[in-house]
C-alpha positions as CSV (number, residue, x, y, z in Angstrom):
1,M,6.7,-4.9,-125.7
2,V,4.2,-7.0,-123.9
3,E,1.7,-6.7,-126.7
4,F,4.4,-7.8,-129.2
5,I,5.1,-10.9,-127.2
6,R,1.4,-11.7,-126.8
7,L,1.0,-11.3,-130.7
8,Q,4.0,-13.7,-131.2
9,I,2.5,-16.3,-128.9
10,R,-0.8,-16.1,-130.7
11,E,0.8,-16.4,-134.0
12,L,2.7,-19.5,-132.9
13,M,-0.4,-21.1,-131.5
14,R,-2.3,-20.4,-134.7
15,K,0.5,-22.0,-136.8
16,A,0.5,-25.0,-134.5
17,R,-3.3,-25.4,-134.8
18,D,-3.1,-25.1,-138.6
19,S,-0.2,-27.5,-139.0
20,Y,-1.2,-30.1,-136.4
21,P,-4.9,-30.5,-135.5
22,F,-4.1,-30.4,-131.8
23,D,-4.8,-27.3,-129.8
24,P,-1.9,-26.2,-127.6
25,V,-4.4,-24.7,-125.1
26,V,-5.6,-28.2,-124.3
27,C,-2.0,-29.3,-123.5
28,L,-1.5,-26.2,-121.3
29,A,-4.8,-26.8,-119.5
30,I,-3.8,-30.4,-118.7
31,Y,-0.4,-29.2,-117.6
32,F,-1.9,-26.5,-115.2
33,A,-4.5,-28.9,-113.9
34,C,-1.8,-31.4,-112.9
35,V,0.4,-28.9,-111.1
36,P,-1.4,-28.9,-107.7
37,L,-1.8,-32.7,-107.7
38,F,1.8,-33.0,-108.7
39,H,3.0,-31.0,-105.7
40,Y,0.6,-32.8,-103.3
41,S,1.7,-36.2,-104.4
42,L,5.4,-35.2,-104.3
43,L,4.9,-34.1,-100.7
44,R,3.2,-37.4,-99.8
45,M,6.0,-39.4,-101.5
46,I,8.6,-37.5,-99.5
47,Q,6.6,-38.1,-96.3
48,A,6.3,-41.8,-97.1
49,L,10.0,-42.0,-97.8
50,A,10.8,-40.3,-94.4
51,R,8.6,-42.8,-92.6
52,T,10.2,-45.7,-94.5
53,R,6.9,-46.8,-96.1
54,G,8.2,-48.2,-99.4
55,T,4.9,-49.3,-100.8
56,E,3.2,-46.0,-100.2
57,A,6.2,-44.2,-101.6
58,L,6.0,-46.3,-104.8
59,L,2.3,-45.5,-105.1
60,W,2.9,-41.7,-104.9
61,S,5.9,-41.9,-107.2
62,S,3.7,-43.5,-109.8
63,V,1.1,-40.8,-109.4
64,V,3.9,-38.2,-109.9
65,R,5.0,-40.0,-113.1
66,C,1.5,-40.1,-114.4
67,E,1.0,-36.4,-113.9
68,T,4.3,-35.7,-115.6
69,V,3.5,-37.5,-118.7
70,A,-0.2,-36.7,-118.9
71,Q,0.2,-33.8,-121.4
72,F,2.6,-35.9,-123.5
73,L,0.1,-38.7,-123.7
74,S,-2.6,-36.3,-124.9
75,V,-0.3,-35.1,-127.7
76,L,0.6,-38.7,-128.6
77,F,-3.0,-39.9,-128.8
78,F,-4.7,-36.9,-130.2
79,G,-2.0,-35.2,-132.2
80,T,-1.9,-36.2,-135.8
81,N,0.6,-35.1,-138.6
82,L,3.4,-34.8,-136.0
83,P,7.0,-35.5,-137.1
84,W,8.2,-39.0,-136.3
85,W,10.8,-37.7,-133.9
86,V,8.2,-36.0,-131.7
87,N,6.4,-39.4,-131.2
88,G,9.8,-41.0,-130.6
89,I,10.7,-38.5,-127.8
90,I,7.3,-39.1,-126.2
91,V,7.6,-42.8,-126.3
92,V,11.2,-42.6,-124.8
93,L,10.0,-40.4,-122.0
94,I,7.1,-42.7,-121.2
95,G,9.4,-45.7,-121.4
96,Q,11.9,-44.1,-119.1
97,G,9.2,-43.5,-116.6
98,V,7.9,-47.1,-116.7
99,F,11.5,-48.4,-116.4
100,S,12.2,-46.1,-113.4
101,L,9.1,-47.4,-111.7
102,M,10.2,-51.0,-112.3
103,M,13.6,-50.5,-110.8
């Protein structure tokens, strides 16, 4: 059963590499590299909010947002041949993050 799932994942990744010249492993590596920093900056943001330090909380919330959209930005910049709606979703997610930081 585990081998079947592993083969299915490999086949999906091969199809993604063939269809779009962007390696899904790169996206996963960026995602997993951001996880520890995401949790640390989330902790610091909560501590800043508890101490009512608004400027510091804003700084850490922008770090959290950058870590969240990092893998999407890599797909947006380096992925070619993607459907238009994928680029649209990525732009909307980034726009929502910028808008939430402004408010």
